N, C-alpha and C positions, 0 to 999 in steps of 0.2 A: 415267277408262278414257281410253286416245286410240285413236282411231280410224285402223288402220293401211291398211286399206285406203278412198279417196275417192271409187273410183269411182259413188257413190250419190250423193253427192255435192253437189247443184247450185248452185254456183256464180253462178248468174241473178245473185240479189238482193245482190251482195258491194258493199259500199258505199264505196268508196273513204277515207273519213271514219274507216274500223278503221286503217288505214294506220300506224301509229305513224310520226311525223316522223322518226325515221334511219334507216328502213327505208329500206335500196340497190333500186334500180327496174334494171327489167332492159324494153331495146325489141330486141332482137334480134330478128325476123321469122322469120329463118334459121335458129336454132338446133331443132334438130335434139329437143330437151327441153323449150324452152312448154310444151310440150302441160302439164305436169308443174306446173313451176315457177309458186312465189307471188309471186316478183319480177314477172315476164312475167304474169303475172293482174293482179296489182296495177300497170303501170303500163298495162294492155289499160283499165282501167277511172279514169286518171287524169282529171278534170272536164277541160274544153278551156278554162279559166280558169287551169292549173295552167302555168308557163312552164320554169321550171329546177326540178331534182331532182337527188341523189345517183344517179349510174345506172354501172351494170359497163357495158363497155366490150366491143365484138365479140368484141376479142381473148382474151377470159379463158376465148373456148370453144377446147376444144383436143379435137378431133375430135366423140369422145359425150360428155367432160366438161367440167365446168365448175365449178368449184370453187366458187359461189356460189350457185350448187344449190339455191336453197330446195325440197322437193319438197313440196307439200299436203299438210299435214294439218288435221285437226280435233279439241277438247281439249271435253271433253262439262263444263262446268261446271255445279253443284249451285247452285238458288235457296233460298236460307231452310229453317227446322229447326226448324220451330214445334212441331211432335208431335217430339222427338226427347227427351221426359223426359217420357211422357205414361206410360209404364209404368215408371217408376223407380220405388221405394222412396224412402220421403219419409223415411225413414234415410242414403239414397247421394246424394239429389239435390243437398245444398247442395256437398262432396264434390266432387261430379262436374263441378256448373256452371259451381267456382271452379276445376277439372283447365281444364276444355273454355276459361274466358273467359282462362285467362293465356294457353294454346296459341294462341288469337285476338289473343294481344296488347293484352289489358287490355277492361272495359266498356263502350263505347263502342264497339268494335269486334264485340266481338259480339254487341252488338242491331244492326247494321249487317249484319251473317252470318247472323241467328235471320232479320230481318225482310225477306232474300234484295238489301240493299242493293250488297251487296258478293258476286261471289258464289267460293264454293268450289269450289279448283281439283281437279282428282284427287290431289292428295297429299295436303293436306288432307279429301278425303271418305274417302278411308283410313286416315286416321287418328282420324277421328270411329268408323267400323266399325271398325276395330281397340280402341280404347281405348273403347267399347262393349262387344264381347263380353272384352273382359281384367276388364270390373267384373259382369263374370255374366251382362249380358242381349244377349242371343244371336241377338236377331229381327234380320231384316233392316232396316237403318237404312234410311229413306225418308226423300229430301226434299223440302223441296216444290213445288220443279217445276226446272228443267232448262235450260241453250243451248247452242246450239255456237259457237263458234269456232274462229275459223283460228290456227293457232300462227306467229308470226312469226316468226322468231332472227333474232340479230343475228352477227354475223359482221365480223370488224376486217380491216381491207386490213393487206394484206403491207406496204405502204409506208407 
């Protein structure tokens, strides 16, 4: 589930360590879009020890528009599914577990996802819900935990 409305999201605990190294920053404090822009938020939380970065130039802003604008949005990742098969019939378990293992790219990744070491994206969560329902298990799929994270979007430059 992607949250469209970020007005209730607190960015007080923003940690610059979460910003990918490839992410382009913006320091244009005069931009009318900077209140909703993740690039500006990230740049404003850069540590004082950071001396260089790839940045959007102020000339990118054209009035009320900027093609580099990256609106703040939050995605909810699921952490773990240790009880996924609790109500699955024994005769269905092996087949269903194999299908899920294949979907999650093998046994190692399966266990990392199951134990919450790897977060499940909203698309993966939905696939698991749809698969369980397609096998006749229509109870709500409940994951062990959830974590919100900002979505950093990659954008290629025109030049």
